PDB file of N, H, CA, C and O in Angstrom:
ATOM      1  N   MET A   1       0.657  -1.344  -0.406  1.00  0.00           N
ATOM      2  CA  MET A   1      -0.154  -0.654   0.039  1.00  0.00           C
ATOM      3  C   MET A   1       0.723   1.511   0.179  1.00  0.00           C
ATOM      4  O   MET A   1       0.060   2.548   0.152  1.00  0.00           O
ATOM      5  N   ALA A   2       2.624   1.357   0.338  1.00  0.00           N
ATOM      6  H   ALA A   2       3.163   0.514   0.359  1.00  0.00           H
ATOM      7  CA  ALA A   2       3.677   2.235   0.933  1.00  0.00           C
ATOM      8  C   ALA A   2       3.253   2.819  -0.526  1.00  0.00           C
ATOM      9  O   ALA A   2       2.774   3.950  -0.609  1.00  0.00           O
ATOM     10  N   ASP A   3       3.421   2.111  -1.516  1.00  0.00           N
ATOM     11  H   ASP A   3       3.809   1.192  -1.449  1.00  0.00           H
ATOM     12  CA  ASP A   3       4.371   1.871  -2.789  1.00  0.00           C
ATOM     13  C   ASP A   3       2.653   3.501  -3.331  1.00  0.00           C
ATOM     14  O   ASP A   3       2.512   4.722  -3.278  1.00  0.00           O
ATOM     15  N   VAL A   4       1.593   1.858  -3.903  1.00  0.00           N
ATOM     16  H   VAL A   4       1.708   0.866  -3.946  1.00  0.00           H
ATOM     17  CA  VAL A   4       0.209   3.172  -4.050  1.00  0.00           C
ATOM     18  C   VAL A   4       0.664   4.694  -3.744  1.00  0.00           C
ATOM     19  O   VAL A   4       1.015   5.432  -4.664  1.00  0.00           O
ATOM     20  N   LEU A   5       0.634   5.176  -2.220  1.00  0.00           N
ATOM     21  H   LEU A   5       0.350   4.577  -1.472  1.00  0.00           H
ATOM     22  CA  LEU A   5       0.135   6.180  -1.932  1.00  0.00           C
ATOM     23  C   LEU A   5       1.987   7.033  -1.955  1.00  0.00           C
ATOM     24  O   LEU A   5       1.922   8.257  -2.075  1.00  0.00           O
ATOM     25  N   TRP A   6       2.874   6.679  -1.893  1.00  0.00           N
ATOM     26  H   TRP A   6       2.926   5.686  -1.796  1.00  0.00           H
ATOM     27  CA  TRP A   6       4.351   7.445  -2.249  1.00  0.00           C
ATOM     28  C   TRP A   6       3.969   8.672  -2.047  1.00  0.00           C
ATOM     29  O   TRP A   6       3.981   9.367  -1.031  1.00  0.00           O
ATOM     30  N   PRO A   7       3.455   8.971  -3.662  1.00  0.00           N
ATOM     31  CA  PRO A   7       3.464   9.664  -3.693  1.00  0.00           C
ATOM     32  C   PRO A   7       2.920  11.279  -3.538  1.00  0.00           C
ATOM     33  O   PRO A   7       2.847  12.408  -4.025  1.00  0.00           O
ATOM     34  N   LEU A   8       2.557  10.203  -2.236  1.00  0.00           N
ATOM     35  H   LEU A   8       2.616   9.287  -1.840  1.00  0.00           H
ATOM     36  CA  LEU A   8       1.141  11.694  -1.313  1.00  0.00           C
ATOM     37  C   LEU A   8       2.062  11.219  -0.096  1.00  0.00           C
ATOM     38  O   LEU A   8       1.570  10.939   0.997  1.00  0.00           O
ATOM     39  N   ASP A   9       3.376  11.149  -0.349  1.00  0.00           N
ATOM     40  H   ASP A   9       3.776  11.376  -1.237  1.00  0.00           H
ATOM     41  CA  ASP A   9       3.945  11.295   0.569  1.00  0.00           C
ATOM     42  C   ASP A   9       4.367  13.030   1.181  1.00  0.00           C
ATOM     43  O   ASP A   9       4.684  14.026   0.532  1.00  0.00           O
ATOM     44  N   THR A  10       4.220  12.853   2.522  1.00  0.00           N
ATOM     45  H   THR A  10       3.963  12.043   3.049  1.00  0.00           H
ATOM     46  CA  THR A  10       5.063  13.736   3.363  1.00  0.00           C
ATOM     47  C   THR A  10       6.162  14.335   3.568  1.00  0.00           C
ATOM     48  O   THR A  10       6.138  15.213   4.430  1.00  0.00           O
ATOM     49  N   GLY A  11       6.990  14.161   3.113  1.00  0.00           N
ATOM     50  H   GLY A  11       7.010  13.448   2.412  1.00  0.00           H
ATOM     51  CA  GLY A  11       7.977  13.800   4.000  1.00  0.00           C
ATOM     52  C   GLY A  11       8.703  13.430   4.305  1.00  0.00           C
ATOM     53  O   GLY A  11       9.382  12.928   3.409  1.00  0.00           O
ATOM     54  N   ARG A  12       9.314  13.287   5.825  1.00  0.00           N
ATOM     55  H   ARG A  12       8.762  13.695   6.552  1.00  0.00           H
ATOM     56  CA  ARG A  12      10.236  13.073   7.291  1.00  0.00           C
ATOM     57  C   ARG A  12       9.037  11.906   7.802  1.00  0.00           C
ATOM     58  O   ARG A  12       8.848  10.706   8.004  1.00  0.00           O
ATOM     59  N   ARG A  13       8.186  13.727   7.849  1.00  0.00           N
ATOM     60  H   ARG A  13       8.340  14.701   7.685  1.00  0.00           H
ATOM     61  CA  ARG A  13       6.565  13.208   8.723  1.00  0.00           C
ATOM     62  C   ARG A  13       5.966  11.999   8.192  1.00  0.00           C
ATOM     63  O   ARG A  13       5.392  11.186   8.916  1.00  0.00           O
ATOM     64  N   ALA A  14       6.059  11.903   7.270  1.00  0.00           N
ATOM     65  H   ALA A  14       6.525  12.564   6.681  1.00  0.00           H
ATOM     66  CA  ALA A  14       4.918  10.468   6.896  1.00  0.00           C
ATOM     67  C   ALA A  14       5.167   9.336   7.537  1.00  0.00           C
ATOM     68  O   ALA A  14       6.169   8.995   8.166  1.00  0.00           O
ATOM     69  N   VAL A  15       4.500   8.965   7.395  1.00  0.00           N
ATOM     70  H   VAL A  15       3.687   9.242   6.885  1.00  0.00           H
ATOM     71  CA  VAL A  15       4.101   7.944   8.484  1.00  0.00           C
ATOM     72  C   VAL A  15       3.129   6.031   7.354  1.00  0.00           C
ATOM     73  O   VAL A  15       2.180   5.854   6.590  1.00  0.00           O
ATOM     74  N   PHE A  16       3.933   5.390   7.840  1.00  0.00           N
ATOM     75  H   PHE A  16       4.705   5.534   8.460  1.00  0.00           H
ATOM     76  CA  PHE A  16       3.312   4.324   7.663  1.00  0.00           C
ATOM     77  C   PHE A  16       3.098   2.666   8.064  1.00  0.00           C
ATOM     78  O   PHE A  16       3.827   1.712   7.790  1.00  0.00           O
ATOM     79  N   LEU A  17       1.782   2.711   8.837  1.00  0.00           N
ATOM     80  H   LEU A  17       1.190   3.485   9.060  1.00  0.00           H
ATOM     81  CA  LEU A  17       1.943   1.324   9.371  1.00  0.00           C
ATOM     82  C   LEU A  17       1.825   0.017   9.382  1.00  0.00           C
ATOM     83  O   LEU A  17       0.772   0.207   8.772  1.00  0.00           O
ATOM     84  N   GLY A  18       1.869  -0.930   9.464  1.00  0.00           N
ATOM     85  H   GLY A  18       2.724  -1.084   9.960  1.00  0.00           H
ATOM     86  CA  GLY A  18       1.753  -2.076   8.243  1.00  0.00           C
ATOM     87  C   GLY A  18       1.687  -3.303   9.804  1.00  0.00           C
ATOM     88  O   GLY A  18       1.901  -3.129  11.004  1.00  0.00           O
ATOM     89  N   SER A  19       1.298  -4.454   9.010  1.00  0.00           N
ATOM     90  H   SER A  19       1.124  -4.596   8.035  1.00  0.00           H
ATOM     91  CA  SER A  19       1.670  -6.225  10.184  1.00  0.00           C
ATOM     92  C   SER A  19       3.393  -6.497   9.470  1.00  0.00           C
ATOM     93  O   SER A  19       4.116  -6.820   8.528  1.00  0.00           O
ATOM     94  N   THR A  20       3.151  -5.862  11.408  1.00  0.00           N
ATOM     95  H   THR A  20       2.564  -5.600  12.174  1.00  0.00           H
ATOM     96  CA  THR A  20       4.532  -7.496  11.585  1.00  0.00           C
ATOM     97  C   THR A  20       4.552  -9.197  11.405  1.00  0.00           C
ATOM     98  O   THR A  20       5.463  -9.922  11.806  1.00  0.00           O
ATOM     99  N   ASN A  21       3.491  -9.583  10.799  1.00  0.00           N
ATOM    100  H   ASN A  21       2.751  -8.994  10.474  1.00  0.00           H
ATOM    101  CA  ASN A  21       2.634 -10.889  10.698  1.00  0.00           C
ATOM    102  C   ASN A  21       3.210 -11.212  12.171  1.00  0.00           C
ATOM    103  O   ASN A  21       4.388 -11.555  12.271  1.00  0.00           O
ATOM    104  N   HIS A  22       2.240 -11.086  13.523  1.00  0.00           N
ATOM    105  H   HIS A  22       1.284 -10.807  13.441  1.00  0.00           H
ATOM    106  CA  HIS A  22       2.567 -11.912  14.505  1.00  0.00           C
ATOM    107  C   HIS A  22       1.668 -12.302  15.690  1.00  0.00           C
ATOM    108  O   HIS A  22       0.637 -11.725  15.342  1.00  0.00           O
ATOM    109  N   GLY A  23       1.427 -12.783  16.635  1.00  0.00           N
ATOM    110  H   GLY A  23       2.264 -13.252  16.917  1.00  0.00           H
ATOM    111  CA  GLY A  23       0.433 -13.698  17.324  1.00  0.00           C
ATOM    112  C   GLY A  23      -1.053 -14.772  16.539  1.00  0.00           C
ATOM    113  O   GLY A  23      -2.271 -14.607  16.473  1.00  0.00           O
ATOM    114  N   ASP A  24      -0.399 -15.503  16.218  1.00  0.00           N
ATOM    115  H   ASP A  24       0.590 -15.637  16.271  1.00  0.00           H
ATOM    116  CA  ASP A  24      -1.142 -15.615  15.686  1.00  0.00           C
ATOM    117  C   ASP A  24      -2.320 -16.643  15.526  1.00  0.00           C
ATOM    118  O   ASP A  24      -3.041 -17.184  14.688  1.00  0.00           O
ATOM    119  N   THR A  25      -2.009 -16.551  17.068  1.00  0.00           N
ATOM    120  H   THR A  25      -1.423 -16.112  17.748  1.00  0.00           H
ATOM    121  CA  THR A  25      -3.294 -17.421  18.109  1.00  0.00           C
ATOM    122  C   THR A  25      -3.480 -16.952  18.794  1.00  0.00           C
ATOM    123  O   THR A  25      -3.953 -17.758  19.595  1.00  0.00           O
ATOM    124  N   LEU A  26      -3.471 -15.314  19.543  1.00  0.00           N
ATOM    125  H   LEU A  26      -3.087 -14.659  18.892  1.00  0.00           H
ATOM    126  CA  LEU A  26      -4.114 -14.244  19.784  1.00  0.00           C
ATOM    127  C   LEU A  26      -4.492 -13.993  19.736  1.00  0.00           C
ATOM    128  O   LEU A  26      -4.347 -13.652  18.562  1.00  0.00           O
ATOM    129  N   ASP A  27      -6.077 -13.218  20.288  1.00  0.00           N
ATOM    130  H   ASP A  27      -6.194 -13.495  21.241  1.00  0.00           H
ATOM    131  CA  ASP A  27      -7.456 -11.855  20.007  1.00  0.00           C
ATOM    132  C   ASP A  27      -6.717 -10.926  19.454  1.00  0.00           C
ATOM    133  O   ASP A  27      -5.696 -10.239  19.478  1.00  0.00           O
ATOM    134  N   THR A  28      -7.722 -11.227  18.935  1.00  0.00           N
ATOM    135  H   THR A  28      -8.551 -11.785  18.916  1.00  0.00           H
ATOM    136  CA  THR A  28      -8.533  -9.889  18.322  1.00  0.00           C
ATOM    137  C   THR A  28      -7.094  -7.945  18.847  1.00  0.00           C
ATOM    138  O   THR A  28      -6.539  -7.171  18.068  1.00  0.00           O
ATOM    139  N   ALA A  29      -7.092  -7.963  19.642  1.00  0.00           N
ATOM    140  H   ALA A  29      -7.543  -8.592  20.275  1.00  0.00           H
ATOM    141  CA  ALA A  29      -6.855  -6.879  20.703  1.00  0.00           C
ATOM    142  C   ALA A  29      -5.121  -7.586  20.663  1.00  0.00           C
ATOM    143  O   ALA A  29      -4.584  -6.737  19.953  1.00  0.00           O
ATOM    144  N   GLY A  30      -4.188  -8.442  20.952  1.00  0.00           N
ATOM    145  H   GLY A  30      -4.625  -9.132  21.528  1.00  0.00           H
ATOM    146  CA  GLY A  30      -3.340  -9.053  21.413  1.00  0.00           C
ATOM    147  C   GLY A  30      -2.237  -8.868  19.575  1.00  0.00           C
ATOM    148  O   GLY A  30      -1.024  -8.708  19.441  1.00  0.00           O
ATOM    149  N   MET A  31      -3.096  -8.959  18.729  1.00  0.00           N
ATOM    150  H   MET A  31      -4.082  -9.089  18.837  1.00  0.00           H
ATOM    151  CA  MET A  31      -2.310  -9.422  17.758  1.00  0.00           C
ATOM    152  C   MET A  31      -1.971  -8.025  17.411  1.00  0.00           C
ATOM    153  O   MET A  31      -0.809  -7.735  17.129  1.00  0.00           O
ATOM    154  N   LEU A  32      -3.132  -6.940  17.414  1.00  0.00           N
ATOM    155  H   LEU A  32      -4.076  -7.176  17.643  1.00  0.00           H
ATOM    156  CA  LEU A  32      -3.703  -5.820  16.958  1.00  0.00           C
ATOM    157  C   LEU A  32      -1.809  -4.890  17.631  1.00  0.00           C
ATOM    158  O   LEU A  32      -1.035  -4.032  17.208  1.00  0.00           O
ATOM    159  N   PHE A  33      -1.935  -5.845  18.889  1.00  0.00           N
ATOM    160  H   PHE A  33      -2.564  -6.542  19.232  1.00  0.00           H
ATOM    161  CA  PHE A  33      -0.734  -4.601  19.763  1.00  0.00           C
ATOM    162  C   PHE A  33       0.511  -5.309  19.489  1.00  0.00           C
ATOM    163  O   PHE A  33       1.467  -4.625  19.854  1.00  0.00           O
ATOM    164  N   VAL A  34       0.804  -6.271  19.053  1.00  0.00           N
ATOM    165  H   VAL A  34       0.027  -6.826  18.756  1.00  0.00           H
ATOM    166  CA  VAL A  34       2.095  -7.313  18.754  1.00  0.00           C
ATOM    167  C   VAL A  34       2.035  -6.473  17.309  1.00  0.00           C
ATOM    168  O   VAL A  34       3.162  -6.053  17.048  1.00  0.00           O
ATOM    169  N   ASN A  35       1.614  -6.317  16.876  1.00  0.00           N
ATOM    170  H   ASN A  35       0.698  -6.659  17.088  1.00  0.00           H
ATOM    171  CA  ASN A  35       1.937  -6.073  15.231  1.00  0.00           C
ATOM    172  C   ASN A  35       1.380  -4.343  15.440  1.00  0.00           C
ATOM    173  O   ASN A  35       0.687  -3.446  14.960  1.00  0.00           O
ATOM    174  N   ARG A  36       1.929  -4.574  16.102  1.00  0.00           N
ATOM    175  H   ARG A  36       2.492  -5.303  16.492  1.00  0.00           H
ATOM    176  CA  ARG A  36       1.766  -2.364  16.816  1.00  0.00           C
ATOM    177  C   ARG A  36       0.924  -1.326  15.619  1.00  0.00           C
ATOM    178  O   ARG A  36       1.421  -0.377  15.012  1.00  0.00           O
ATOM    179  N   LEU A  37      -0.468  -1.845  15.519  1.00  0.00           N
ATOM    180  H   LEU A  37      -0.871  -2.615  16.013  1.00  0.00           H
ATOM    181  CA  LEU A  37      -1.549  -1.465  14.850  1.00  0.00           C
ATOM    182  C   LEU A  37      -2.271  -0.529  15.948  1.00  0.00           C
ATOM    183  O   LEU A  37      -2.713   0.619  15.995  1.00  0.00           O
ATOM    184  N   SER A  38      -2.120  -1.935  17.027  1.00  0.00           N
ATOM    185  H   SER A  38      -1.761  -2.868  16.988  1.00  0.00           H
ATOM    186  CA  SER A  38      -3.385  -1.318  17.488  1.00  0.00           C
ATOM    187  C   SER A  38      -4.274  -0.001  17.673  1.00  0.00           C
ATOM    188  O   SER A  38      -4.921   0.379  16.697  1.00  0.00           O
ATOM    189  N   TRP A  39      -4.325   0.542  18.580  1.00  0.00           N
ATOM    190  H   TRP A  39      -3.799   0.233  19.373  1.00  0.00           H
ATOM    191  CA  TRP A  39      -5.311   2.054  18.629  1.00  0.00           C
ATOM    192  C   TRP A  39      -4.203   2.812  18.912  1.00  0.00           C
ATOM    193  O   TRP A  39      -3.560   3.238  17.952  1.00  0.00           O
ATOM    194  N   ALA A  40      -3.663   3.201  20.585  1.00  0.00           N
ATOM    195  H   ALA A  40      -4.185   2.855  21.365  1.00  0.00           H
ATOM    196  CA  ALA A  40      -2.282   3.601  21.144  1.00  0.00           C
ATOM    197  C   ALA A  40      -1.515   3.729  20.230  1.00  0.00           C
ATOM    198  O   ALA A  40      -1.135   4.867  19.952  1.00  0.00           O
ATOM    199  N   HIS A  41      -1.096   2.715  19.553  1.00  0.00           N
ATOM    200  H   HIS A  41      -1.406   1.791  19.779  1.00  0.00           H
ATOM    201  CA  HIS A  41       0.231   2.136  18.324  1.00  0.00           C
ATOM    202  C   HIS A  41       0.132   3.259  17.135  1.00  0.00           C
ATOM    203  O   HIS A  41       1.109   3.653  16.497  1.00  0.00           O
ATOM    204  N   VAL A  42      -1.378   3.761  16.921  1.00  0.00           N
ATOM    205  H   VAL A  42      -2.172   3.441  17.439  1.00  0.00           H
ATOM    206  CA  VAL A  42      -1.319   4.374  16.140  1.00  0.00           C
ATOM    207  C   VAL A  42      -2.236   5.619  16.273  1.00  0.00           C
ATOM    208  O   VAL A  42      -2.933   6.146  15.406  1.00  0.00           O
ATOM    209  N   LEU A  43      -2.046   5.986  17.686  1.00  0.00           N
ATOM    210  H   LEU A  43      -1.480   5.557  18.390  1.00  0.00           H
ATOM    211  CA  LEU A  43      -2.212   7.479  17.759  1.00  0.00           C
ATOM    212  C   LEU A  43      -0.632   7.770  18.144  1.00  0.00           C
ATOM    213  O   LEU A  43       0.054   8.786  18.259  1.00  0.00           O
ATOM    214  N   LYS A  44      -0.426   6.433  18.274  1.00  0.00           N
ATOM    215  H   LYS A  44      -0.983   5.608  18.181  1.00  0.00           H
ATOM    216  CA  LYS A  44       1.491   7.379  18.597  1.00  0.00           C
ATOM    217  C   LYS A  44       1.666   7.329  17.010  1.00  0.00           C
ATOM    218  O   LYS A  44       1.238   6.215  16.707  1.00  0.00           O
ATOM    219  N   ALA A  45       1.843   7.607  16.514  1.00  0.00           N
ATOM    220  H   ALA A  45       2.190   8.512  16.760  1.00  0.00           H
ATOM    221  CA  ALA A  45       1.917   7.193  15.006  1.00  0.00           C
ATOM    222  C   ALA A  45       1.840   9.195  13.860  1.00  0.00           C
ATOM    223  O   ALA A  45       2.545   9.894  13.133  1.00  0.00           O
ATOM    224  N   CYS A  46       0.054   9.152  14.681  1.00  0.00           N
ATOM    225  H   CYS A  46      -0.520   8.584  15.272  1.00  0.00           H
ATOM    226  CA  CYS A  46      -0.487  10.648  14.482  1.00  0.00           C
ATOM    227  C   CYS A  46       0.079  11.444  15.194  1.00  0.00           C
ATOM    228  O   CYS A  46      -0.338  12.586  15.007  1.00  0.00           O
ATOM    229  N   ALA A  47       1.064  11.343  16.141  1.00  0.00           N
ATOM    230  H   ALA A  47       1.403  10.415  16.294  1.00  0.00           H
ATOM    231  CA  ALA A  47       0.939  12.652  17.283  1.00  0.00           C
ATOM    232  C   ALA A  47       3.193  12.636  16.147  1.00  0.00           C
ATOM    233  O   ALA A  47       3.792  13.592  15.656  1.00  0.00           O
ATOM    234  N   ARG A  48       3.571  11.302  16.217  1.00  0.00           N
ATOM    235  H   ARG A  48       3.084  10.525  16.616  1.00  0.00           H
ATOM    236  CA  ARG A  48       4.386  11.394  15.372  1.00  0.00           C
ATOM    237  C   ARG A  48       4.693  12.502  15.020  1.00  0.00           C
ATOM    238  O   ARG A  48       5.413  13.426  15.397  1.00  0.00           O
ATOM    239  N   SER A  49       3.774  12.171  13.934  1.00  0.00           N
ATOM    240  H   SER A  49       3.188  11.421  13.627  1.00  0.00           H
ATOM    241  CA  SER A  49       3.450  13.115  12.607  1.00  0.00           C
ATOM    242  C   SER A  49       3.034  14.236  12.494  1.00  0.00           C
ATOM    243  O   SER A  49       3.593  15.299  12.222  1.00  0.00           O
ATOM    244  N   MET A  50       2.248  14.031  12.663  1.00  0.00           N
ATOM    245  H   MET A  50       1.794  13.168  12.883  1.00  0.00           H
ATOM    246  CA  MET A  50       2.199  16.049  14.036  1.00  0.00           C
ATOM    247  C   MET A  50       3.425  16.590  14.860  1.00  0.00           C
ATOM    248  O   MET A  50       3.448  17.654  15.479  1.00  0.00           O
ATOM    249  N   ALA A  51       4.064  16.008  14.796  1.00  0.00           N
ATOM    250  H   ALA A  51       4.045  15.143  14.294  1.00  0.00           H
ATOM    251  CA  ALA A  51       4.818  16.239  16.213  1.00  0.00           C
ATOM    252  C   ALA A  51       4.002  17.234  17.209  1.00  0.00           C
ATOM    253  O   ALA A  51       3.573  18.296  17.660  1.00  0.00           O
ATOM    254  N   ILE A  52       4.128  16.408  17.146  1.00  0.00           N
ATOM    255  H   ILE A  52       4.476  15.546  16.779  1.00  0.00           H
ATOM    256  CA  ILE A  52       3.673  16.004  18.929  1.00  0.00           C
ATOM    257  C   ILE A  52       3.768  15.277  20.073  1.00  0.00           C
ATOM    258  O   ILE A  52       3.657  14.052  20.112  1.00  0.00           O
ATOM    259  N   ASP A  53       4.101  16.451  21.620  1.00  0.00           N
ATOM    260  H   ASP A  53       4.191  17.446  21.589  1.00  0.00           H
ATOM    261  CA  ASP A  53       4.204  15.445  22.970  1.00  0.00           C
ATOM    262  C   ASP A  53       3.596  14.423  22.496  1.00  0.00           C
ATOM    263  O   ASP A  53       2.902  14.533  21.486  1.00  0.00           O
ATOM    264  N   LEU A  54       3.817  12.734  23.426  1.00  0.00           N
ATOM    265  H   LEU A  54       4.381  12.645  24.247  1.00  0.00           H
ATOM    266  CA  LEU A  54       2.740  11.733  22.757  1.00  0.00           C
ATOM    267  C   LEU A  54       2.451  12.101  24.449  1.00  0.00           C
ATOM    268  O   LEU A  54       1.376  11.858  24.997  1.00  0.00           O
ATOM    269  N   LEU A  55       3.402  12.606  25.004  1.00  0.00           N
ATOM    270  H   LEU A  55       4.275  12.803  24.559  1.00  0.00           H
ATOM    271  CA  LEU A  55       2.200  12.777  26.752  1.00  0.00           C
ATOM    272  C   LEU A  55       1.751  13.848  27.230  1.00  0.00           C
ATOM    273  O   LEU A  55       1.613  13.964  28.447  1.00  0.00           O
ATOM    274  N   GLN A  56       1.363  15.061  26.182  1.00  0.00           N
ATOM    275  H   GLN A  56       1.475  14.966  25.192  1.00  0.00           H
ATOM    276  CA  GLN A  56       0.045  15.521  25.340  1.00  0.00           C
ATOM    277  C   GLN A  56      -1.233  14.610  25.661  1.00  0.00           C
ATOM    278  O   GLN A  56      -2.287  14.920  26.215  1.00  0.00           O
ATOM    279  N   LEU A  57      -0.903  13.674  25.259  1.00  0.00           N
ATOM    280  H   LEU A  57      -0.046  13.421  24.808  1.00  0.00           H
ATOM    281  CA  LEU A  57      -2.200  13.033  24.500  1.00  0.00           C
ATOM    282  C   LEU A  57      -2.813  11.079  25.479  1.00  0.00           C
ATOM    283  O   LEU A  57      -3.829  10.422  25.709  1.00  0.00           O
ATOM    284  N   ARG A  58      -0.917  11.024  25.741  1.00  0.00           N
ATOM    285  H   ARG A  58      -0.092  11.558  25.554  1.00  0.00           H
ATOM    286  CA  ARG A  58      -1.209   9.950  27.173  1.00  0.00           C
ATOM    287  C   ARG A  58      -1.087   9.571  28.129  1.00  0.00           C
ATOM    288  O   ARG A  58      -1.818   8.581  28.103  1.00  0.00           O
ATOM    289  N   ASP A  59      -0.753   9.607  28.871  1.00  0.00           N
ATOM    290  H   ASP A  59      -0.159  10.411  28.892  1.00  0.00           H
ATOM    291  CA  ASP A  59      -0.473   9.315  30.311  1.00  0.00           C
ATOM    292  C   ASP A  59       1.314   8.421  29.942  1.00  0.00           C
ATOM    293  O   ASP A  59       1.952   8.339  28.892  1.00  0.00           O
ATOM    294  N   GLU A  60       1.657   7.807  31.593  1.00  0.00           N
ATOM    295  H   GLU A  60       1.139   7.874  32.446  1.00  0.00           H
ATOM    296  CA  GLU A  60       2.631   7.888  31.116  1.00  0.00           C
ATOM    297  C   GLU A  60       2.570   5.979  31.199  1.00  0.00           C
ATOM    298  O   GLU A  60       3.302   5.134  30.682  1.00  0.00           O
ATOM    299  N   PRO A  61       1.625   5.884  31.889  1.00  0.00           N
ATOM    300  CA  PRO A  61       1.951   4.187  31.806  1.00  0.00           C
ATOM    301  C   PRO A  61       1.992   3.481  30.336  1.00  0.00           C
ATOM    302  O   PRO A  61       2.691   2.538  29.964  1.00  0.00           O
ATOM    303  N   GLU A  62       0.966   4.282  29.580  1.00  0.00           N
ATOM    304  H   GLU A  62       0.399   5.048  29.882  1.00  0.00           H
ATOM    305  CA  GLU A  62       0.532   3.869  28.814  1.00  0.00           C
ATOM    306  C   GLU A  62       1.478   4.099  27.236  1.00  0.00           C
ATOM    307  O   GLU A  62       1.487   3.609  26.107  1.00  0.00           O
ATOM    308  N   ILE A  63       2.383   5.408  28.193  1.00  0.00           N
ATOM    309  H   ILE A  63       2.376   5.806  29.110  1.00  0.00           H
ATOM    310  CA  ILE A  63       3.738   5.266  26.915  1.00  0.00           C
ATOM    311  C   ILE A  63       4.736   4.348  27.118  1.00  0.00           C
ATOM    312  O   ILE A  63       5.615   4.373  26.256  1.00  0.00           O
ATOM    313  N   ASP A  64       4.840   3.703  27.826  1.00  0.00           N
ATOM    314  H   ASP A  64       4.126   3.683  28.526  1.00  0.00           H
ATOM    315  CA  ASP A  64       5.358   2.553  29.102  1.00  0.00           C
ATOM    316  C   ASP A  64       5.159   0.880  28.059  1.00  0.00           C
ATOM    317  O   ASP A  64       5.854   0.047  27.477  1.00  0.00           O
ATOM    318  N   THR A  65       3.293   1.282  28.460  1.00  0.00           N
ATOM    319  H   THR A  65       2.728   1.958  28.933  1.00  0.00           H
ATOM    320  CA  THR A  65       3.605   0.552  26.965  1.00  0.00           C
ATOM    321  C   THR A  65       3.651   0.308  25.740  1.00  0.00           C
ATOM    322  O   THR A  65       3.869  -0.857  25.406  1.00  0.00           O
ATOM    323  N   LEU A  66       3.507   1.083  24.969  1.00  0.00           N
ATOM    324  H   LEU A  66       3.331   2.029  25.240  1.00  0.00           H
ATOM    325  CA  LEU A  66       4.340   1.500  23.982  1.00  0.00           C
ATOM    326  C   LEU A  66       5.773   1.083  23.628  1.00  0.00           C
ATOM    327  O   LEU A  66       6.296   0.221  22.921  1.00  0.00           O
ATOM    328  N   GLU A  67       6.351   2.506  24.779  1.00  0.00           N
ATOM    329  H   GLU A  67       5.927   3.206  25.353  1.00  0.00           H
ATOM    330  CA  GLU A  67       8.127   1.298  25.043  1.00  0.00           C
ATOM    331  C   GLU A  67       8.495  -0.745  25.102  1.00  0.00           C
ATOM    332  O   GLU A  67       9.577  -1.325  25.194  1.00  0.00           O
ATOM    333  N   GLY A  68       6.978  -1.351  24.995  1.00  0.00           N
ATOM    334  H   GLY A  68       6.099  -0.880  24.921  1.00  0.00           H
ATOM    335  CA  GLY A  68       7.631  -2.273  26.286  1.00  0.00           C
ATOM    336  C   GLY A  68       8.582  -2.569  27.199  1.00  0.00           C
ATOM    337  O   GLY A  68       9.436  -3.371  27.578  1.00  0.00           O
ATOM    338  N   ARG A  69       8.061  -1.596  27.363  1.00  0.00           N
ATOM    339  H   ARG A  69       7.368  -0.944  27.056  1.00  0.00           H
ATOM    340  CA  ARG A  69       8.470  -1.699  29.415  1.00  0.00           C
ATOM    341  C   ARG A  69       7.067  -1.574  29.882  1.00  0.00           C
ATOM    342  O   ARG A  69       6.805  -0.494  30.410  1.00  0.00           O
ATOM    343  N   ARG A  70       6.323  -2.250  29.819  1.00  0.00           N
ATOM    344  H   ARG A  70       6.536  -3.128  29.390  1.00  0.00           H
ATOM    345  CA  ARG A  70       4.528  -2.348  30.666  1.00  0.00           C
ATOM    346  C   ARG A  70       4.144  -4.034  30.403  1.00  0.00           C
ATOM    347  O   ARG A  70       4.945  -4.891  30.030  1.00  0.00           O
ATOM    348  N   ASP A  71       3.317  -4.147  30.578  1.00  0.00           N
ATOM    349  H   ASP A  71       2.666  -3.451  30.881  1.00  0.00           H
ATOM    350  CA  ASP A  71       2.000  -5.471  29.990  1.00  0.00           C
ATOM    351  C   ASP A  71       1.700  -4.356  29.170  1.00  0.00           C
ATOM    352  O   ASP A  71       2.032  -3.170  29.185  1.00  0.00           O
ATOM    353  N   PRO A  72       0.640  -5.394  28.111  1.00  0.00           N
ATOM    354  CA  PRO A  72       0.219  -4.470  27.719  1.00  0.00           C
ATOM    355  C   PRO A  72      -1.527  -4.696  28.353  1.00  0.00           C
ATOM    356  O   PRO A  72      -2.287  -3.911  27.785  1.00  0.00           O
ATOM    357  N   GLN A  73      -2.116  -5.450  29.214  1.00  0.00           N
ATOM    358  H   GLN A  73      -1.499  -6.087  29.676  1.00  0.00           H
ATOM    359  CA  GLN A  73      -2.858  -6.116  29.433  1.00  0.00           C
ATOM    360  C   GLN A  73      -3.751  -4.590  30.839  1.00  0.00           C
ATOM    361  O   GLN A  73      -3.320  -3.767  31.647  1.00  0.00           O
ATOM    362  N   GLY A  74      -4.504  -4.850  30.552  1.00  0.00           N
ATOM    363  H   GLY A  74      -4.854  -5.519  29.896  1.00  0.00           H
ATOM    364  CA  GLY A  74      -5.242  -4.192  31.289  1.00  0.00           C
ATOM    365  C   GLY A  74      -4.633  -1.990  31.072  1.00  0.00           C
ATOM    366  O   GLY A  74      -4.715  -0.960  31.741  1.00  0.00           O
ATOM    367  N   THR A  75      -4.309  -2.254  30.265  1.00  0.00           N
ATOM    368  H   THR A  75      -4.243  -3.091  29.722  1.00  0.00           H
ATOM    369  CA  THR A  75      -3.502  -0.560  29.930  1.00  0.00           C
ATOM    370  C   THR A  75      -3.580  -0.307  28.519  1.00  0.00           C
ATOM    371  O   THR A  75      -3.114   0.803  28.261  1.00  0.00           O
ATOM    372  N   ILE A  76      -4.005  -0.940  27.488  1.00  0.00           N
ATOM    373  H   ILE A  76      -4.383  -1.842  27.697  1.00  0.00           H
ATOM    374  CA  ILE A  76      -3.928  -0.281  26.321  1.00  0.00           C
ATOM    375  C   ILE A  76      -4.784  -1.618  25.650  1.00  0.00           C
ATOM    376  O   ILE A  76      -5.611  -1.571  24.739  1.00  0.00           O
ATOM    377  N   ALA A  77      -4.501  -2.326  26.097  1.00  0.00           N
ATOM    378  H   ALA A  77      -3.830  -2.364  26.837  1.00  0.00           H
ATOM    379  CA  ALA A  77      -5.432  -4.211  25.245  1.00  0.00           C
ATOM    380  C   ALA A  77      -6.259  -4.312  26.034  1.00  0.00           C
ATOM    381  O   ALA A  77      -7.059  -5.246  25.975  1.00  0.00           O
TER     382      ALA A  77
END
């Protein structure tokens, strides 16, 4: 899909998300999380693209979860 959308690329701030093909035995929320496609990952990508500090949008436990320092169960998933 990125190849098709490449003409719309806005430069360094463009972000493309896609599956990393992990988590075939997980539920939907778990599969989205391990493939970095959960709502929180999309929000993080949008914040990065718009140059917004993620701390303005989410709290520290959620950011820690996105960075792999905390279990997603109960925080994001």
